[in-house]
LOSE-901737 format. One record per residue (C-alpha): x, y, z. Coordinates in steps of 0.5 Angstrom, whole numbers, padded with zeros to 4 digits, always signed. Example, Ala and Ser with C-alpha at 12.3 -4.5 7.8 and 13.67 -1.06 7.14 Angstrom:
+0025-0009+0016
+0027-0002+0014
This chain:
+0093+0265+0236
+0097+0271+0233
+0104+0270+0230
+0107+0274+0235
+0104+0269+0240
+0107+0263+0236
+0114+0266+0236
+0114+0267+0243
+0113+0260+0244
+0119+0259+0241
+0123+0263+0245
+0128+0259+0250
+0128+0261+0258
+0133+0265+0262
+0136+0262+0268
+0139+0267+0273
+0146+0264+0276
+0152+0267+0280
+0159+0268+0277
+0163+0271+0282
+0159+0276+0286
+0155+0278+0280
+0148+0275+0278
+0148+0273+0270
+0142+0271+0266
+0144+0265+0262
+0140+0263+0256
+0137+0256+0255
+0134+0254+0248
+0128+0250+0248
+0129+0243+0244
+0129+0242+0237
+0125+0242+0233
+0122+0249+0233
+0115+0249+0236
+0110+0252+0232
+0114+0249+0226
+0118+0252+0221
+0114+0255+0216
+0117+0252+0210
+0113+0255+0204
+0116+0262+0203
+0123+0258+0202
+0121+0253+0198
+0124+0256+0192
+0131+0257+0195
+0131+0250+0198
+0130+0247+0192
+0136+0251+0189
+0140+0249+0195
+0139+0242+0194
+0140+0242+0186
+0147+0246+0187
+0149+0241+0192
+0147+0235+0188
+0151+0238+0182
+0157+0239+0187
+0156+0232+0189
+0155+0229+0182
+0161+0233+0180
+0165+0230+0185
+0163+0223+0183
+0166+0224+0176
+0173+0228+0178
+0179+0223+0175
+0182+0224+0182
+0177+0226+0187
+0182+0225+0193
+0186+0231+0190
+0180+0236+0190
+0178+0234+0197
+0186+0234+0200
+0186+0242+0198
+0179+0243+0200
+0179+0240+0207
+0185+0244+0208
+0183+0251+0206
+0176+0250+0210
+0181+0248+0216
+0185+0255+0215
+0178+0259+0214
+0175+0256+0220
+0181+0257+0224
+0182+0264+0222
+0174+0266+0224
+0177+0264+0231
+0183+0269+0230
+0189+0264+0228
+0193+0267+0223
+0195+0261+0219
+0195+0261+0211
+0194+0255+0207
+0202+0255+0205
+0203+0255+0213
+0199+0249+0214
+0203+0245+0208
+0210+0247+0210
+0208+0245+0217
+0205+0238+0214
+0212+0238+0210
+0216+0239+0217
+0218+0246+0214
+0218+0252+0219
+0211+0256+0218
+0211+0264+0218
+0206+0264+0223
+0206+0262+0231
+0207+0254+0231
+0200+0254+0235
+0196+0257+0230
+0198+0252+0225
+0197+0246+0230
+0190+0249+0231
+0189+0248+0223
+0192+0241+0223
+0188+0239+0229
+0182+0241+0225
+0184+0237+0219
+0185+0231+0223
+0178+0232+0226
+0175+0232+0219
+0179+0226+0217
+0177+0222+0224
+0170+0224+0223
+0169+0222+0216
+0172+0215+0218
+0168+0214+0224
+0161+0215+0219
+0164+0211+0214
+0165+0205+0219
+0157+0206+0221
+0158+0210+0227
+0152+0215+0228
+0153+0222+0229
+0152+0222+0236
+0155+0226+0243
+0160+0221+0243
+0163+0222+0236
+0162+0230+0238
+0166+0229+0244
+0172+0225+0240
+0172+0230+0235
+0173+0236+0240
+0178+0232+0243
+0182+0232+0237
+0181+0239+0235
+0184+0241+0242
+0189+0235+0242
+0195+0240+0242
+0197+0247+0242
+0192+0253+0244
+0186+0250+0248
+0189+0244+0250
+0188+0246+0257
+0180+0247+0256
+0178+0240+0257
+0179+0237+0250
+0173+0232+0249
+0169+0234+0255
+0163+0238+0256
+0164+0244+0260
+0164+0244+0268
+0164+0252+0268
+0160+0258+0265
+0163+0261+0259
+0160+0267+0255
+0161+0270+0248
+0164+0277+0248
+0166+0282+0254
+0171+0280+0259
+0166+0277+0264
+0159+0274+0264
+0156+0280+0266
+0158+0284+0260
+0158+0279+0255
+0154+0279+0249
+0151+0272+0250
+0151+0267+0256
+0150+0260+0254
+0146+0255+0259
+0149+0254+0266
+0154+0248+0266
+0149+0243+0270
+0144+0244+0264
+0149+0242+0258
+0148+0235+0258
+0141+0236+0258
+0141+0240+0252
+0146+0236+0249
+0142+0230+0250
+0136+0233+0247
+0140+0235+0241
+0142+0228+0240
+0135+0225+0240
+0133+0230+0234
+0140+0228+0230
+0137+0221+0231
+0130+0223+0230
+0127+0221+0223
+0122+0227+0220
+0119+0227+0213
+0117+0234+0215
+0124+0237+0215
+0129+0236+0209
+0136+0235+0211
+0138+0242+0209
+0133+0245+0214
+0135+0240+0220
+0143+0242+0219
+0141+0249+0219
+0137+0248+0226
+0143+0243+0229
+0148+0249+0227
+0144+0254+0231
+0142+0250+0237
+0149+0247+0238
+0152+0254+0238
+0147+0256+0243
+0149+0251+0248
+0156+0252+0247
+0158+0246+0250
+0165+0246+0251
+0170+0251+0254
+0173+0252+0247
+0173+0250+0240
+0165+0251+0239
+0165+0255+0233
+0170+0250+0229
+0166+0244+0231
+0159+0247+0230
+0161+0249+0223
+0164+0242+0222
+0157+0239+0224
+0154+0241+0218
+0158+0237+0213
+0158+0231+0218
+0150+0231+0218
+0150+0232+0210
+0155+0226+0210
+0151+0222+0215
+0144+0223+0211
+0147+0221+0205
+0146+0228+0201
+0154+0228+0200
+0158+0222+0199
+0165+0226+0200
+0166+0232+0205
+0166+0238+0200
+0161+0243+0203
+0164+0248+0208
+0161+0254+0210
+0166+0258+0214
+0168+0262+0208
+0161+0264+0207
+0160+0266+0215
+0166+0270+0215
+0164+0274+0209
+0158+0275+0212
+0160+0275+0219
+0156+0281+0222
+0149+0278+0219
+0151+0271+0221
+0151+0273+0229
+0145+0278+0228
+0141+0272+0226
+0144+0267+0231
+0141+0272+0236
+0135+0274+0233
+0133+0266+0233
+0135+0267+0241
+0131+0273+0242
+0125+0273+0237
+0124+0266+0235
+0126+0268+0228
+0128+0261+0225
+0125+0263+0218
+0130+0269+0217
+0136+0265+0219
+0134+0259+0215
+0134+0263+0209
+0141+0266+0210
+0143+0259+0211
+0140+0256+0205
+0143+0262+0201
+0150+0260+0203
+0149+0253+0201
+0147+0254+0194
+0152+0260+0193
+0158+0256+0196
+0156+0249+0192
+0156+0253+0186
+0163+0256+0188
+0166+0250+0190
+0163+0246+0183
+0166+0252+0179
+0173+0251+0183
+0173+0244+0182
+0172+0245+0174
+0178+0250+0174
+0183+0246+0178
+0181+0240+0173
+0182+0244+0167
+0189+0247+0170
+0191+0240+0171
+0190+0238+0164
+0193+0244+0161
+0199+0243+0165
+0199+0236+0163
+0199+0237+0156
+0205+0242+0156
+0209+0237+0160
+0207+0231+0155
+0209+0236+0149
+0217+0236+0152
+0218+0229+0148
+0223+0225+0152
+0223+0228+0158
+0216+0228+0159
+0215+0221+0163
+0220+0224+0168
+0217+0230+0169
+0210+0227+0169
+0212+0224+0176
+0214+0230+0179
+0208+0233+0177
+0204+0228+0180
+0208+0229+0186
+0207+0236+0186
+0199+0236+0185
+0199+0232+0192
+0204+0236+0195
+0205+0243+0193
+0210+0245+0198
+0216+0240+0198
+0224+0240+0199
+0228+0237+0194
+0231+0232+0199
+0224+0230+0200
+0222+0229+0193
+0228+0225+0192
+0226+0220+0197
+0219+0219+0194
+0220+0220+0186
+0225+0215+0184
+0226+0219+0177
+0229+0225+0182
+0234+0221+0185
+0236+0217+0179
+0238+0223+0175
+0244+0226+0176
+0241+0233+0174
+0234+0235+0172
+0232+0242+0170
+0224+0242+0169
+0220+0249+0169
+0213+0247+0172
+0207+0251+0173
+0203+0250+0179
+0197+0254+0182
+0199+0258+0189
+0195+0257+0195
+0191+0263+0193
+0187+0259+0189
+0181+0258+0194
+0176+0252+0193
+0170+0255+0192
+0171+0263+0192
+0171+0268+0187
+0178+0270+0188
+0180+0263+0186
+0179+0266+0179
+0184+0271+0179
+0189+0267+0183
+0196+0268+0180
+0201+0262+0179
+0208+0261+0181
+0213+0258+0177
+0218+0254+0180
+0225+0252+0177
+0228+0246+0180
+0235+0244+0180
+0235+0237+0183
+0241+0233+0184
+0243+0228+0189
+0246+0233+0193
+0239+0235+0194
+0240+0243+0193
+0234+0247+0194
+0230+0251+0188
+0233+0257+0185
+0227+0261+0185
+0220+0261+0187
+0216+0267+0187
């Protein structure tokens, strides 16, 4: 059998349905794994590099003195980036203002969407750590949280769609891609769940994650939130398989930076059965993102250590200032009344004047831009009347 004939066996089928009075060709992907099998020989070096980079990142996370701080920032940066791909305008600062009951600088529904994403990540990880399998039930739970409030809350949160959706265009007839008709969604998702639970020694975990992401995006089982949930599945699959102990790999920035190639390669899998080119792209993203995240973690750790040394050099005020510093590491955006309620030193002192340096939200976890990020200086004039900071710029 020729190579072209083999590729043709991987192609899905099209079903002609009617939307309104218009005939529509909806794509139904074949079940995973691809047949004939993915040819891994040509990507062995890249697969090894991706696994090593991911292993170094996971190992680094285990030795960070306060891993929760890194995860706190990294999860929120991922939530912002993944939501921006879907069109939201919220920044990391907007999210943190929202979480501290302050007014963000963008529409509230944009920030709510990002906050929902953080909640979905936390819920999914808690379920996996509690022994719950990565399953259709968990996927529906995550979707329900993603769309719980704000934009999309009227799009059947937690339920597979019961009507036809499409990507691009104003209707299915002019769309760039039309996923399976609604009556086949459950069948396609059941097949995907079987693949998730199937133990296959011939398919490394990273390859499985790349396959699952494309399959989920091709099925597009929900009316809204498919892109965000499809990206989350990558991290959850790696955590469930034990490759990652913590949620510290997210590919949203990589997909955003290579948006055109990303969509072209998804389409190439559907139209040509070319899984190999997609997997090369995916593994490159895992390798590069892992290396960038590890670099960011080292930079953040070094920055914290340098600031702590500066504070310790203050002498007698150091103990009080360190309490404020520890609080700011966990909550970079705070109000004086809020800080006073959580830091006894602030409430007890009649007046405290402290110059603190802290990285701005432009310090991206896992991006080269983080290396050039400026710092902002906050001059705190805290007293029991809770006056606001004098400057922050």
